[in-house]
C-alpha positions as CSV (number, residue, x, y, z in Angstrom):
1,M,23.9,-10.0,-7.0
2,R,24.7,-13.2,-5.6
3,T,24.8,-12.4,-1.7
4,A,22.7,-9.6,0.2
5,L,22.6,-8.8,3.8
6,V,18.6,-7.8,4.9
7,I,18.8,-5.8,8.3
8,G,15.3,-5.8,9.7
9,T,13.1,-8.7,9.2
10,G,9.6,-7.3,9.4
11,L,7.1,-7.2,6.6
12,V,9.3,-5.4,4.0
13,G,12.8,-6.9,4.8
14,T,11.5,-10.4,4.9
15,S,9.4,-9.9,1.7
16,A,12.5,-8.9,-0.1
17,A,14.5,-11.6,1.5
18,L,11.8,-14.1,0.3
19,A,11.9,-12.6,-3.2
20,L,15.9,-12.8,-3.5
21,S,16.2,-16.0,-1.9
22,G,13.6,-17.4,-4.4
23,R,15.7,-16.2,-7.5
24,S,19.0,-17.7,-6.1
25,V,20.5,-15.0,-4.1
26,H,22.1,-16.0,-0.7
27,V,20.5,-13.8,1.8
28,H,21.7,-13.4,5.1
29,L,19.3,-11.7,8.1
30,V,19.8,-9.7,10.8
31,D,17.3,-8.0,13.3
32,H,17.7,-6.3,16.7
33,D,15.2,-9.2,17.9
34,P,17.1,-12.6,17.2
35,E,13.7,-14.3,17.1
36,S,12.3,-12.2,14.2
37,A,15.4,-13.1,12.0
38,R,15.0,-17.0,13.1
39,T,11.5,-16.8,12.3
40,A,12.4,-15.5,8.6
41,A,15.0,-17.7,8.2
42,A,12.4,-20.8,9.0
43,L,9.8,-19.4,6.3
44,G,12.9,-19.6,3.8
45,A,13.9,-15.8,3.5
46,G,17.3,-16.7,3.9
47,S,19.9,-17.6,6.9
48,D,20.2,-15.9,10.1
49,E,23.9,-16.5,10.2
50,P,26.3,-13.4,9.7
51,P,28.0,-13.3,6.7
52,A,31.6,-14.2,6.2
53,G,32.5,-11.1,4.5
54,P,31.2,-8.3,2.4
55,V,27.7,-9.0,0.5
56,D,27.0,-7.5,-2.6
57,L,24.0,-5.5,-1.4
58,A,22.7,-4.6,2.1
59,V,19.0,-3.8,2.5
60,I,18.3,-1.2,5.4
61,A,14.5,-2.5,6.5
62,V,13.9,-0.9,9.6
63,P,11.6,2.1,11.0
64,P,12.2,5.7,9.5
65,A,13.6,6.8,13.0
66,H,16.4,4.4,13.1
67,T,17.2,4.1,9.3
68,A,20.3,6.5,9.2
69,T,22.0,5.1,12.4
70,V,21.5,1.5,11.4
71,L,22.8,2.5,7.7
72,A,25.8,4.5,9.3
73,R,26.7,1.4,11.4
74,A,26.5,-1.0,8.3
75,M,28.5,1.5,6.2
76,R,31.3,2.2,9.0
77,D,31.4,-1.7,9.2
78,G,31.6,-2.3,5.5
79,V,29.3,-4.9,5.3
80,A,28.7,-4.6,1.6
81,R,29.6,-3.1,-1.7
82,G,26.1,-1.0,-1.8
83,Y,23.7,0.2,0.5
84,L,19.9,1.0,0.4
85,D,17.2,1.3,2.6
86,V,13.2,0.9,2.1
87,A,12.1,3.4,4.5
88,S,8.8,5.1,3.9
89,V,10.4,8.6,3.9
90,K,13.5,9.5,2.2
91,G,14.5,13.1,2.7
92,G,15.2,13.0,6.7
93,P,17.5,9.8,6.4
94,R,19.8,11.2,3.7
95,R,20.1,14.7,5.8
96,E,20.9,12.8,8.8
97,L,23.5,10.7,6.8
98,E,25.0,13.7,5.3
99,A,25.2,15.7,8.8
100,M,27.1,12.2,9.9
101,G,29.8,13.3,7.5
102,L,29.5,9.7,5.7
103,D,30.7,9.1,2.0
104,L,27.2,8.3,0.3
105,T,28.4,7.2,-3.1
106,P,27.8,3.7,-2.2
107,Y,24.3,4.2,-1.0
108,I,20.9,4.9,-2.6
109,G,17.4,5.5,-0.6
110,T,14.4,3.6,-2.1
111,H,10.6,2.8,-1.1
112,P,8.9,0.0,-2.6
113,M,5.2,1.2,-2.3
114,A,3.5,-2.0,-1.1
115,G,2.6,-3.3,2.4
116,K,-0.3,-4.7,4.3
117,E,-2.2,-3.9,7.5
118,R,-0.6,-6.7,9.2
119,S,3.4,-6.4,10.1
120,G,6.1,-8.8,11.0
121,P,7.8,-11.8,9.5
122,L,4.8,-14.0,9.4
123,A,3.1,-11.2,7.1
124,A,5.5,-11.7,4.6
125,T,5.4,-12.8,1.2
126,G,7.7,-13.2,-1.8
127,D,5.1,-11.5,-4.2
128,L,4.5,-8.6,-2.2
129,F,6.1,-6.2,-4.6
130,E,5.1,-7.7,-8.0
131,G,3.9,-5.0,-10.3
132,R,4.1,-2.4,-7.7
133,P,6.0,1.0,-8.3
134,W,9.5,0.9,-6.3
135,V,11.0,4.4,-5.8
136,L,14.6,5.2,-6.4
137,T,16.1,8.4,-5.2
138,P,19.6,8.5,-6.3
139,T,21.6,11.7,-6.5
140,R,24.7,13.1,-8.1
141,D,26.7,11.5,-5.7
142,T,25.1,7.8,-6.3
143,D,27.7,5.5,-7.7
144,T,26.6,3.6,-10.8
145,E,27.4,0.3,-9.6
146,V,25.1,0.9,-6.7
147,L,22.3,2.2,-8.6
148,N,22.6,-1.0,-10.9
149,L,22.5,-3.1,-7.9
150,A,19.0,-1.4,-6.9
151,L,17.8,-1.8,-10.1
152,E,18.8,-5.5,-10.0
153,L,16.8,-6.0,-6.7
154,V,13.7,-4.3,-8.0
155,A,13.7,-6.7,-11.0
156,L,14.2,-9.7,-8.9
157,C,11.3,-8.6,-6.6
158,R,9.5,-8.2,-9.8
159,A,8.2,-4.7,-9.1
160,V,8.6,-1.3,-11.2
161,P,11.3,1.2,-10.8
162,V,10.4,4.8,-10.4
163,V,13.2,7.6,-10.1
164,M,12.2,10.5,-8.1
165,D,13.9,13.3,-5.9
166,A,13.6,12.2,-2.5
167,D,11.7,15.4,-1.1
168,A,9.3,15.0,-3.9
169,H,8.9,11.3,-2.9
170,D,8.1,12.3,0.4
171,R,5.4,15.1,-0.6
172,A,4.1,12.2,-2.8
173,V,3.4,9.9,0.1
174,A,2.2,12.3,2.1
175,L,-0.7,12.5,-0.4
176,V,-1.0,9.0,-1.5
177,S,-0.4,7.0,1.7
178,H,0.3,8.9,5.0
179,T,-2.7,11.2,5.0
180,P,-5.2,8.3,3.6
181,Q,-4.2,6.4,6.7
182,L,-4.9,9.0,9.2
183,I,-8.1,10.0,7.6
184,S,-9.2,6.3,7.6
185,S,-8.5,6.2,11.4
186,M,-10.3,9.1,11.7
187,V,-13.4,7.9,10.0
188,A,-12.9,4.4,12.1
189,A,-12.7,6.2,15.3
190,R,-16.1,7.6,15.0
191,L,-17.2,3.9,15.3
192,E,-15.5,3.5,18.6
193,E,-18.4,4.9,20.7
194,A,-21.5,4.2,18.1
195,D,-24.4,2.7,18.9
196,E,-24.5,-1.2,18.0
197,T,-27.4,-0.9,15.7
198,A,-25.8,1.7,13.6
199,V,-22.6,-0.4,13.5
200,R,-24.5,-3.3,12.2
201,L,-25.3,-1.1,9.1
202,C,-22.0,-1.2,8.0
203,G,-21.5,-1.9,4.4
204,Q,-19.1,-2.3,1.8
205,G,-18.4,1.7,1.6
206,I,-17.3,2.0,5.3
207,R,-15.3,-1.2,4.7
208,D,-13.2,0.3,1.9
209,V,-13.1,3.4,3.8
210,T,-11.7,2.2,7.1
211,R,-9.4,-0.8,5.9
212,I,-6.3,0.7,6.7
213,A,-7.2,1.8,10.0
214,A,-6.2,-1.8,11.1
215,S,-2.8,-1.0,10.8
216,D,-0.3,-0.8,13.7
217,P,-0.5,2.5,15.3
218,R,3.0,2.4,16.7
219,M,4.4,1.7,13.2
220,W,2.5,4.8,11.9
221,V,3.5,7.0,14.4
222,E,7.2,6.3,13.4
223,I,6.1,6.8,9.7
224,L,4.2,10.3,10.4
225,S,7.1,11.5,12.6
226,A,9.4,11.0,9.7
227,N,7.2,13.2,7.3
228,P,4.9,15.8,9.7
229,G,5.5,18.7,7.5
230,P,3.9,17.6,4.1
231,V,1.6,15.6,5.9
232,A,0.1,18.4,7.7
233,D,0.3,20.4,4.4
234,V,-1.8,18.0,2.9
235,L,-4.2,17.4,5.9
236,A,-4.6,21.4,6.0
237,G,-6.1,21.3,2.6
238,V,-8.4,18.8,3.6
239,A,-9.4,20.7,6.7
240,A,-10.3,23.6,4.6
241,D,-12.8,21.3,2.7
242,L,-14.2,19.9,5.9
243,A,-14.9,23.3,7.1
244,E,-16.7,24.2,3.8
245,T,-18.5,21.3,3.7
246,V,-19.9,21.6,7.3
247,T,-20.9,25.2,6.5
248,A,-22.4,23.9,3.4
249,L,-24.5,21.2,5.1
250,R,-25.5,23.7,7.9
251,G,-26.7,25.8,5.1
252,L,-28.9,22.7,3.6
253,H,-30.7,22.7,6.9
254,S,-31.3,26.4,6.9
255,A,-34.8,28.0,6.2
256,D,-32.9,30.5,3.9
257,E,-33.4,29.6,0.2
258,E,-30.4,31.5,-0.4
259,K,-28.1,29.6,2.0
260,R,-29.5,26.1,0.8
261,R,-29.0,27.0,-2.6
262,A,-25.2,28.1,-1.7
263,G,-25.0,24.9,0.3
264,T,-26.0,22.8,-2.6
265,D,-23.5,24.4,-4.8
266,A,-20.6,23.8,-2.1
267,I,-21.5,20.0,-1.9
268,E,-21.9,19.2,-5.6
269,D,-18.2,21.2,-6.0
270,V,-16.6,18.9,-3.4
271,L,-18.3,15.8,-4.9
272,R,-17.4,16.7,-8.7
273,R,-13.8,17.6,-7.8
274,G,-14.0,14.0,-5.8
275,N,-14.9,12.4,-9.0
276,A,-12.2,14.4,-10.9
277,G,-9.5,13.0,-8.5
278,R,-10.9,9.6,-8.5
279,V,-10.4,9.4,-12.3
280,R,-6.6,10.1,-11.9
281,V,-6.0,7.1,-9.8
282,P,-4.2,4.4,-11.9
283,G,-6.1,1.6,-12.9
284,K,-5.3,-2.1,-13.7
285,H,-1.2,-2.7,-14.2
286,G,-0.7,0.9,-13.9
287,A,-2.7,1.9,-16.9
288,A,-5.6,4.8,-17.3
289,P,-8.4,3.7,-15.0
290,A,-11.3,1.9,-17.2
291,A,-14.9,2.0,-16.6
292,Y,-16.2,-1.1,-16.1
293,E,-19.8,-2.7,-15.7
294,T,-20.7,-4.6,-12.5
295,V,-22.5,-7.7,-12.3
296,A,-23.8,-8.6,-9.2
297,V,-24.5,-12.4,-8.0
298,L,-25.8,-13.4,-4.7
299,I,-23.9,-16.6,-3.3
300,G,-23.9,-18.8,-0.3
301,D,-21.3,-18.6,2.1
302,K,-19.8,-22.2,1.5
303,P,-16.5,-23.8,0.2
304,G,-16.2,-23.8,-3.4
305,E,-19.0,-21.0,-4.4
306,L,-16.5,-18.4,-5.7
307,A,-14.1,-20.9,-7.5
308,A,-17.4,-22.1,-9.3
309,I,-18.4,-18.6,-10.3
310,F,-15.0,-17.7,-11.5
311,A,-15.2,-21.0,-13.5
312,D,-18.3,-20.2,-14.8
313,A,-17.3,-16.7,-16.0
314,G,-14.5,-18.6,-17.8
315,R,-16.5,-21.0,-19.5
316,A,-18.6,-17.8,-20.6
317,G,-15.5,-16.7,-22.2
318,V,-15.6,-13.4,-20.0
319,N,-12.2,-11.9,-18.2
320,I,-13.1,-10.8,-14.6
321,E,-11.2,-7.2,-14.2
322,D,-12.0,-7.0,-10.6
323,V,-14.0,-8.3,-7.8
324,R,-15.7,-7.2,-4.5
325,I,-17.7,-9.4,-2.1
326,E,-20.4,-7.8,0.2
327,H,-21.5,-9.8,3.0
328,A,-25.1,-10.1,3.8
329,T,-25.6,-9.1,7.6
330,G,-26.9,-11.9,9.7
331,Q,-27.2,-14.2,6.8
332,Q,-24.8,-17.0,5.4
333,A,-24.8,-15.1,2.0
334,G,-22.8,-12.5,0.2
335,L,-23.1,-10.6,-3.1
336,V,-20.2,-10.9,-5.6
337,Q,-19.6,-7.9,-7.5
338,I,-18.0,-8.9,-10.6
339,M,-16.5,-6.0,-12.7
340,V,-16.0,-6.6,-16.7
341,E,-15.7,-4.8,-19.7
342,P,-19.1,-3.0,-20.8
343,S,-19.6,-5.3,-23.7
344,A,-18.9,-8.2,-21.8
345,A,-21.6,-7.7,-18.7
346,P,-24.7,-8.9,-20.5
347,V,-22.7,-12.0,-21.7
348,L,-21.7,-12.8,-18.3
349,A,-25.3,-11.8,-16.9
350,A,-26.9,-14.4,-19.3
351,S,-24.3,-17.2,-18.9
352,L,-24.7,-17.1,-14.8
353,T,-28.3,-17.0,-15.2
354,E,-28.5,-20.0,-17.3
355,R,-26.1,-21.7,-15.0
356,G,-28.3,-21.3,-12.1
357,W,-26.8,-18.2,-10.5
358,S,-29.0,-15.5,-8.8
359,V,-27.9,-12.2,-10.8
360,R,-28.9,-9.1,-9.2
361,S,-29.7,-6.0,-11.4
């Protein structure tokens, strides 16, 4: 691939353009807002000048509601040899294109499983897709050359190709992406009118659960509008669990011993099923999840503290598998939770203690 046209210079489009430009592909940028395209070009994502002729690949990076229309226009104009979109929903746009009577041999639907809470070109990075799944949904009509162009794009973005049926993809993202967004927002909504004293007690748990609730509502309305059925199906299951959990909690509050026992069993059941589901979430580099030990270290909120603790972990010969930071309320300090292999935990704790760090058990 030597040339590409990216239509839509938001987070995903600009990130793909940055990755391609960084690997010697000549990228042209187009957006309904010319200022957005100019911003992406200024970041080094490509040129906001139109291509002189057809490019090798056109990447359609617009909201799902507009994907089919923009794709159809580009295909009718013959702007590229091959076309793909990066919309987060795949079945709907494909059916819209089929209804338009277009020849879909030069088209393939795709979806990179990467994003941020922030949107727009200024949030884009050339490494956004590195190591992340990039779903491809070819059909029997998809031209082999177009599939190869899509695979080349995925490789240039250093993502991991995953081939799926379009409707199976939509059901999958309803479960692992769209429903979690709604549930995160619902939990965060409980905080809107909460007493300030309660909000000040927020810890890492509530931060983890509500992180994606900071996402752009307008963007998510467009995504959910394109995949309402599968999301509603998943939420119906969650709603059933919620109803049973409410009943169980009421039972725990009952004076009736049998109701309390039934409530305890029901709560334990949902927690155990949660354990079983969490175990299935892929671990580091997509491998099977591993059990790590946590070494908690108190640090001051000042420049260089994290770098110093990472350097000391390196001197101890310990590889850090993951890290979290919990900031202390009302204090210029935080608790760094360093996840390591179980056998390395005592080594790291002893070494950090020896070097003067405050290690918490």
